[in-house]
N, C-alpha and C positions, 0 to 999 in steps of 0.2 A: 502494499500502500504506499509504504513512503515512497519506492523507487516511481511509482507509475503517477502518484499522484502530486508530492512534493517537488521531486528533481524536474518533473514538466512544468511547475511553477517557476521554478527558479529559472529554467532555461527560457519560458517565454517573457520573463522579467531580463534577463541578460543581453539581451539584444537591444541595443540602441534607438530611442525614438523616431517612429517612422519607417525604419527597416524590417524587412520580413527574411525568415527564412522559411523554405520551403521543403516537403519530402519528395525528393525525388526521385526513390525507388520505393512508388507507393504497394508493388507487388511483395518487396520483401517485407516491408512494413508490416504490410497484411498478415503474412503468416507469422511474425515473430507478435501481431499483436493479439492475434488468435491464440498462439500456444500461452501467451504470457495469462491469459484468462484460462485456456483451458484446463493448466498445468495444474490448477488448485483444484478444478472442477475432478479433474482424474483422483487427484487424493482423496477426494468426497468419495468418489466411485467406491477406489477401493478399502477404505477405512471404514467406511459408512455400509453400504450398498454388499460389496462382494464376500468377503472375510472383514465382518469389525473388529476393528482394534488388532488387526493383525496384517502381517504382511509375508505373503509365502515368495518362494522364489522366481516361478513365473510373475507375480507381480512386481517384482523390484526387479525383474530382466526387462520388463515390457517398458518399465518406467524410464530405467537409465536408454531402453531403447531409442525413446523418445526424443532422445538430446542428439543422437547422428542423425536420426532422422529433420528434425528441426534445422539443424546444419547443413543438410543435403538440400531441404527444401531451398532455404534460404538462398545456398549458391544456386541451384538452379534457377530460380525468380533473378537473382543479380546478372548473371549468365543468360537471360534470355532464352532457357532450355526447354521452359513449359509455357505452355499457353501464349507461343508465339501465333500469332496473326500474318495470316496471308492473304494477297490482293486476290479477288475474282475478276476476271477479266469478261468484259460485256461488248456486246456486238452490238448494242443498240442506243439510242439515245438515252441517259441517263437522268438528264432535269430538263423540262421546260415550264415555262411560264407564259401566261397569258396574260398582258395589262390591261386595266379596268380605270375606272375613274376614282378608286380608293386612293393612287401615289403610286411612285417608283420608289427604288433605294437602288444602292450598289450594286454594280455587276460584279463586284469583286466577292459578296457573298454568295453569290450563286456557284462561282467558280470557286470560292473556297470547301462548299459542301459538297458541290458533283467532286473535287479533290479526295475530300474523305472517302467517297465513294468508291472512287479508282484506285485509293490505295487499299480497302479492307472488302468492298462487295456487297457491304451490309450498311444500315445505321436506322436506329430506334425512331419512332416518332419524338420522343423526349429530346433526345439527342440534335434530331435537327433542327426542335424549338429553340435549343441554347444554345444551337449556332448560329440562327435566325438571330436572336434578340442580344447577342453579347459578341458576334463580330465585330473587330476592329478596323476602324476606316482606312487604315494605312494598311500598304501593300506588302507584305512578305514573304520570304523563301517557305516553302511549305516543309513542314517536319514529318519524319514518318506518324502514321496517322495512328492514334490511340481510341478508337471508338470503333467500337461493332455497331453494324449497320445493318437495319433491317428495312427495304424500302420492296416498296412492289409498284409495277406500272402504274396503278393508280395514285399511288400519294406520289410519283413525281407529275405526273400528268395533271393530275386535280388540284393540290396543294399549291400554295402560292409559294414558290422562292422568290423571294424579293428580289427585284432586279432592277437595272436603270440602264437603258439602252444608252449605250454612247454612244454621242454625236458622232454621225457620218461623215466625215470632212468632206463637203461641195454637196451633201447630199440634206435635202429637209422635207420632209413627211409635207409639210403644209405647200410647199410650191408643187409636189406630186397631187395633191389633191384637189379635185374640181369639185364644184358645187353640187351637194349630195343628190343622189337620184333614187330610185327606183330600187335598182342592185348596184348592190357595192361588193367589192371583192376585195379580201384581205387576208392576211398572214392568220392563222390562228392554231399554235400560239405565234408569237413574235420572237419569243427568246427559247435558243435551246443550247444544250452544252451536250458534248458529245465526245466522248474520249477516242482520242487519237488512232488508239489501234482498233476502231470500227469499224471502218473502211467505207463509209459514208453515212451520210446522215440524210434524212427525209423530213423533207418542209411541208405542212399541209396548207392549202391556200383553198379557203372556200367563199361560197358568194352566199347571199341573202335570199336570194329569188332565181330559182331554177326554172322557170318555167319559159327562157327564151336561150337559144343559142348566145353563148359569149364567150369571148377570148382576151386574153391579157397576158403583156411579155413580160420576160424577168431575165434579171444577169445579176452577176457577183457583183461584188465589190473587196477590193483590198480593205482591212482596218489594219489591225497587228499582224495579222497572219497574210500572207502571200502565196504565190503559186506554188512555193516549197511545200506549205501545207494543205494545200485541197485546188481542186482544179477549178479551174474560173468555168464559167458556164453560162451561157445565153440562153434562151429558148423561148416557146409558146405554149401556152397552156389554153384549149379549146373545151369550153364546156357546152356540152349536150345538151338539150332539153330534157331534166328529171336530175342532171346531176349537180350536186352542191359543194363536193371537195373532188381536187386533184391535188397530186404530191409532184414536188422539185425534188429531186437525187441529187447530191451534191460527194463526189468523191472525196474521201480524206487522206492524206498522205502521211503514213506512218514513218517513224524514224527513230532511231535509237540514243539519240541525244537529247538531255534533259534542257527543259527550257520552260521559260514563263505561258500559260496558257495565254492563247491567243484567240483572238476573233476576226470573222469578215461577215459583209453583209450580203443579202440578199434583199432586191429592190425588183417592185413590180411597176409596170408604166404601160401605158396605152392600152388604155380597155377600150375594145369595140364588140357593137352588140346592133344587130338587124334593128332593133326600135330607137337605138342610141338613145336608153335610159341605164346604161351602167359606168358608173364611177368606180375609183377607187376609195375604200375607207381610210382612215387615219393611221391605222395599223397595214401600211404598204410595204414598211422595212422589216425586213428580220433580221435577227442578231446572233449569229451562231460562235457558240466560245469552243474553241477546241481543245478539250483537257490534256493534259500532257499524260501520260501514262508510263512515264518514263523512270524508273526511281532511281535515284545517284546512290543512296545510301550515307552512311556517315563513317568517320576515318576516325581512327583509335590505334593506340601500340596496340599491338598482342601480349604486353604485358607491361606492369607499372616500373619494374628493374630487368635494366639488362646488365648481363660480366662481360667483360671483357680484357683478356690478359694484355699486361703492357708489352709484351714479347712479340705479339700478332701485329702492332705500332697501329691499329685501327679498330675502334668501334663501329661493330653492325646494331643498328635499331632495325626491328621489322616493324614497318606501319600495315594498317588491315583494313580494307573498306568490305563495311558489312551493310546486313538489312539492303541489299542493292547493285545492282553491277552497269546500270546503263549509261552510256554517255562518257566521255571521257571530263574527269575532275580532277580535282590537288587541291592543296596547302602550303603555304609557306611551313619553312623551319627555321628553325636556329638555335646554337647550343647557349647555354647560358650559366656562368658561374653559379654555385648551389652554395647555402649558406651551412656554416658549423665548421668543427673544430679538421673534417678529414674534407671540406671543402675542393676540389680543384681548381686549378685557376688556368683561365686561358693564356698561351703563350709558354706557358710552364710545365702543366701536364697535359695539355690537347690544343688542338688547331683551331682556334674559333672560328665557326662554318656556320655559313645558312645558303639556302636554298631553297626549292620549289619539288615537291613531290606530286611528281602525277599518274595518274591511272589511265590506260587505255578503257576503252569499252569491254565491259567485260572483264576487266583486270582486277583482282582480288587482292592483290599483296604486292608490297614494293619495298625495297631495301634504301635506308639511309647510311651512308658510311660517314664516320668521323675520325682524323689523324691523329693517332696521337704523337706524344712527343718521345723523346729516346729515353728519356727515363722518369716518366712519372712517379708522384708520391705514391707510393705502395695505398692500396687502398681508398684511396680518394673518389670521392666523384663528382660527378656537373651533372645539368639538366640537358633535356632536348624538349623545346616545346615546337607545336603544330597549332598554326592560327590563320586566319583569313582563308578560309576553305572557297572554293569557286565550283562553275561547273553545277552548282543546285546542291552539292555535298553539303555536310555539316560536320560538326566535331561532335564525339561523342560526350555528352554533357555530365555523364557519370563518376567522370576520372576528375583529376586535381586540376583548375582551373575552369571548370564549368563549361558553359555554351561556349566562352570566345577562346578558349584554349586546352590543349592536351597538354599534359605535361610528363615526363618518363624521367628515371634516374638512370645514369649509366655510372656504373662502378668499375674503377681501374684494379682488377684483382693484381695480386703479386705476383710476380712470375719467378717462383723456386728454382729453375733451372737457370736464369740469368744471375744467381746469386755466385760470389766469388769461392765460396766455401760453403757447404749445404749439412746440417747435422738432422740427424730426425730421432724422435723420445717419441715411443710408441705409435709413429708412423706420424707423428706431428712436426708442422715446419716450424724449427726454433726462432725464425725471423718474428713469425706471426706470436709464439708465444712472449718474446722482446716486446715487440708493439703494444701487445694487451697486458703485461706486466707494465707496463710505463701508463698504461688507462688506469690499472690499479693504484697507482700513486696516486695518478690527478684526482681520482675520486677521495682519497684520505684527503687531501689538500683542500677540496672543494668541502669536503664533510666538518674540518676540520677551523677554515677561515668563513668570518660573516661575510654572508652575503656569495660566497664561494670562490673569493678570487682575493689577490693581493689589490687590487685597484679597488673592486667593491666594499673592501673591509675599510679602506682609507674613508669613503664614502658614507661607512654607516652611521646611523642615527642611534639614537638612546632606544626608540622601538625596537629598531633591525638587531641590536645586541641583546635586548632582554629575550625577544623570539629565538633569537639563536641558540641564548643558552639553554632555553626552554627544551628545544627541539635538539643539541647535540646529542644526548644518548643514545637519541633512534637513527639521527644521520651518519654517528660512526658503526651503529649496529648495519644499518644497509649500505654501507661503503665496505662492509667486508663481502657482499657478493663477486662471484666472478663477475670481470668485465663482460661484455658480448663478445668479443674477439676470443674467448676461449671455447674451444669444441665448437665451433662455428654457432656459439649464443646458447648452446643447450646446457649448459653450465647454469650459464645466468636463468635461465629460464627455471630449470628445477628447482634453484637454490631461492629463486623469488616465492617460487611455491611455496615452497615450507617455509619462508619466514613468512607469506602474509597468513599459511595458516597457524603460526605460533603466533600473530601480532592479534589474531581471531580470536585465537582462544584467550589471549587476556584478555580485549575487549569483552567478551565473553564471561571472564568470571569475575570481572570487575563490576560489568553490570550486573549479574546476579548478585554480586554481595551488594551493591548498591541498592537494590531493590528488596532484600533482605534485610537491609538497616531502615528502608521504608516502610516495611511491612506488604510488600506490593506482592502480589501471587505470580509466580513464574511466565505464566500468558500474558500479564500484560507488561512483565519486565521485557517478553522476549519482542512485542510488538513498538514499543516506546523507547528504552534503552538501547538493547542490543540491536533493533533496527537502525536508529540513528547513528551508534557507533559504525557498524558495518557496513553503511551506505553511504556515508560522507565520501569518502574516495570516487565512488559511484556520481556523488553531487558535482564535484569539484571538476571530474572529467566531463561530466555530460555538459556544465556551466562554460568550460573551456572548449570543446567541442561547438556550443552554440555560437560561440562569439568569432571561434577564427574562421570555421568551414563555411563554404558559401552556400551549404544547403542544410536542413535540419536531420540529413538521414541517422549521421553519428550520434549527435545528442539525445535526440528519441528512440534510436534503434538502441542503443545502449541500456536506458529503461526497459522497454519490453523484451528485449533479448536477456537481458539481468534476471527477470523477472522468470524465464520460462529455462533457464539455465541453474537456476537457485533448486527449484524443483527436479531437472531430469537427471544433473550430474550431480549437486550438492544433496540430493537425498537418493537418486535413483542408485546410485553406487552403494554409498554406505547401508543402504535398504540390500540391496543384493547382497552383499557382504556379509551383514546380521543375518539373512533369511539363512544362507547357505551354513554360517556357524551354527545357529541354534537345529538346523536340523540333522547337522554330520554332527553334532557334539550332545544330541537331546539325553544320551542313557545316563552318560557322565557328568551332565549337569541339570537333571533333572531337581534336584533337591534345592538349586540355586532359583532353579526357574519359579519353582513351587512359594518360594520365601521373598521373592521378589517384588515390592511395591509400586504401585503408580500412587502417588500422592502418600496417604496411609492405610491403603488395601492391597491385601496384597494377591499375588497372582493366583494361587491356588485354593486359599479361601471361596467358598461358596458365597454368592451374593446376598445369600438367608442369612449366611453368617457374617456380614459386613467386610465381603472381600471381594474380588473383581469377578471372581467365577468365570473365570479363561481354562479352568481344567475341565469343566463339567462340556463347554463348548470344545475345547480343542485339547483331547486326551493325548496328542501326540506333542504338544507344546508348541514352539514356533518363536518366531523375532512379532514382539507384541507393542503395539502403537496405539497408545489410548485417543481417541479422536476426539473425546471430550467435546468441546463445544465447535467442534471445527465444519457442520453442517452449517450453522448461523453463521459462521464466521466469514466462509466461502462467500453462500448468501450477499453478505453486504458488500463483501470485498468486490466481487462479480457487479453489485450494481453500480459501486462508485466509479470502478475503471471503464465499463460501457459508459456513461456519463461523461469520464474524464475524453472519452477516442470521441466519441461526439462533438464534447469541447472545441476539440481539435479537428473535428470534420468542418464543423462552422466556422471556425476563423479560418481555415483553407479557403471556403466561400465566399467570407465577408472581407477578408482583407489580403488574399494572395500565399497566406502561407502560415504554420502551424506556431510559429514562434515570431515573437516580434509586433510591429504593428504600431497604431498611434496608442499614445501614452496610456487614454482612460480605458479604451477596451483592454488593452496590456493591464492594466492592474485590477481590472474586475475578474478576467481570465485568469489570475493569477490567485488573486482572493477566492476564485469559485473553486479550483483546484485544490487548495488548501483546505479550506472549509471540508472538502469531502475526505477531507483524510483526516479531521478531526471529528467528522461522523463515523466513521469508522473507527477510531480509537473510542471514542464513548461509546457506541451501538456495542463493539465487540468487549468491552469493560465492564460496561453494566452487566451485558450475559454472563460473563468471568466470576464476577462478587456474588449475583445473584446464587449461581451454582454452588460457588461456596459455604 
């Protein structure tokens, strides 16, 4: 509850007024958000429904098994391996609109809607209405389609797709319209959108009176489209008595190059009839928009970090084109110095380079080569950036740099063969161990000095010194963790887990002792003091991510992901071990199990005699986890969590992002989330105290 509600409130408030952070990977967030609530429902199913107050081996394994499932699903969603959308190809008109006297709007909207259809194939009426009502007036390069679509022929032919005819240069409908007579000839509808690969478009011409023979001439006129996009055509339509409609078929030329949607016009003229009572209606000019169906895709690096050996003299960075392969696309690229202790320097470690990476039609992968200096610094790194895509392509907005840049890191690995002398201990390169040892020294130095350096210590104030003295024992303790350069970082990883477990145990014991002094039940201590103590690192991590990252994925994802992992890994693993342990050792530990207590009630004593009565229910014992008020607690938490997620969705709709926004709504949202947490604490505590 603290993670979901309080940390979310902190992240909402952390963003500067007026700025927003939105979740870009909504599919990943949906997975973690679902599991963050499902995890606690699963506890309820195990401990209340299936095997009350007991976790057997199968349940423990399933709980732990949800952890790799969560990771796998999240990874698949992040990499678009699941629920990917494919384009449906059409051979007919995808949209048409007949003007009336209610007014007209931008043709850009009609093109945008039909472009969505070109990308996905279907669109729901709700999504269509949303597009119609919220489409920005400014033109923009089309992105990958996000909407699933469901459209029937009647929806496109009968629904109003707002459209304004772009003025035809040199053509005025008023000049072509004569005084109104008995029979009028017109286009119905007057605006058409057709996919580039449709082959042709059929325009309908109708007349209001079918009693006599009449004719009308037509001709195409270039707009933004020309003879390379369609075949110009002229001709004459002859209506016989009883005929009310005729069709004009214009051939559309398909190509494989991405380009903006383009328009051309078909103009009616010179109406003729035997009774001389035929004229042109105002709807005598039809606008045809050719919707480009070539998907250029987006550009991205195949991975975030590339490694190159210094002896090779060059670094190779692979760029991929994904979700499309039509036309010639490309982007500019350049090298950049990184920031940090091991940052490589242009001119000293690598050659500063820039250029353009270009993909031909249906080409999916290209390689960028950066020359390295003769003796670059070992294990140094620099950055390569992609920017300014062209040809309709975009950049992968899920990577560092967002929508405007795509950034990767290039690490220059040390070449052991180029060393004058080489010594191996347990298969490890001694040069790397020497580098790591110097980092060890830096860790100790940073821990001892105020603000982590001699320069920082000189500028330190009284507050800095006081905080340093308080934190010094912890700084020295964690400075003993092996630096990341040992064994490729695995020693650092393992020791960090051990130290975190140690600190968590201290926090838990201290919180339990404080709760005991305050006469607080263990359950209340757990959801307040222990939760606060163990979740503060998550709070700071999420706040930092919210402020520094361009999106809200890491900050909010840390919350939902942490809640899920707490159950699936934090409980699933020990539950599996515990259930196996008590099952295997039941015969030797039976007496200990019988006398074990939950509160002041023994497992082996019947309920009638004031015990838990577990022996009657489970004659072969097992790993017991008394549920207590779990059902009520999970119910309250689930309600608060759903309200929190709903609040984030509303903020996304109103302000364009889950975090930040205008000052007043931001404060209101944060207060709402914190109040939900107090609601959970109050309800859960009241139930616990009532039970006691």
